[in-house]
N, C-alpha and C positions, 0 to 999 in steps of 0.2 A: 504494500500500500504506500509506503513512504517513497519508493522510487517512482510510482505513478504521480504522486503530488509534485515531486521534484521535476519530473518531465513536463507536467502542465505548467509549472512556474517558469521553467526555462523557455518553453514555447511562447508563453505570454510575453516574456521579456524580449525575445527575438522579434515577435510581432510588433511590439510597441516601438522598438528601435527602427525597424524597417518602415513602419508607418510614419514615424517622425522624420526620417530621412526623405521619404517621398514627398511629404507635405512641405518641407523646407525647400526642396528643389522647385516645386511649383510656385512658391511665393517669390522667389528670386528672379524669375523670368528665364528665358531661353538664351543660351550663349551662342546660338547659331547666327552668323552674319547673313543678312539678306541684302540683295542688291535690287533696286527698283528704280523706275522712272516715275517722277511725281511732279506735282505743281505746288509751289508755295502759295498759300492763301492766307490773307489776314482776316480773321473773324473779330470784328470790333466788339466793344462791351455790350452793344445792343443784342448780340447773339450769345452773350454770356461767356464766351471763351476768352475774349480779350487777349488774343495771342496769335502768333503766326503758326500755322498748321501745315502739314504736308498731306496732300491728297494723292493717294496712290490708286491708279486704275490698272487692274490686272488684265492682261490680254485675254480676250475671250469671255470676260465677265461683264455683266451689265451694270455693276455697281462699283463705287469707289470706296476705298477705306481711308479714314481720316486718322492721322496721328499727330500728337503734340511732340515736336522735336526738342530734345534736350541737347544743348550745345550747338544750336544753330548760329553760325557766324553772322555778324551784323550785315556784311555785304550780301547776304542771301535773304535778308528781310525785305523782300520785294514782292508785292502782290502779283500773282499770275506768272511767276518765274518758273520755267521748266528746269528740273534738276535730275541728275542721276545721284542716288544716295545709297550708301552702304550703312546699314544700321543693325542694331540689336533691339529686340523688344525688352523693355526693362521690367515688365511685370507690374508697374505702377499705372495709375489712371489719372487723367486730368478732368476736372469737372467743367463741363460746358453748359451748365444750367439745364434749360429745357431740352438741349441737344443730347443730354446724358453724359456719360463718362466715355472718354476716348483713351486708347492706350498711349503711353509715353514711350518714345523710342530714344535710344542713345545713338547719336550720329557718330560713325567711325570715319566716314569720308563723304564729301559732297562736292559736286562740280556742276557748273551750268551746262545745259544742253543747247 
């Protein structure tokens, strides 16, 4: 009986450690670099974002994805500027009020198209 209880206790500890590791990885975001073509858009305070955003339209998809760039250089703060951007999704969100929350990305490299 004692070995059965010890085995259950060990399995419980292993499960908790694995579950904690999995959850902590999900919170930190993905470390995969993504390269996309996008358009810099300024969403004024009336839209509740009050920030420059990057709109990414994937080829073959009918919708665009909106991101709040972290580390956008000043020279790229131009409305309707087309860019090629390499980024990582941070796992954090930016509040755009009625527009909801949008993912924050960390810019690795950006260039004008």
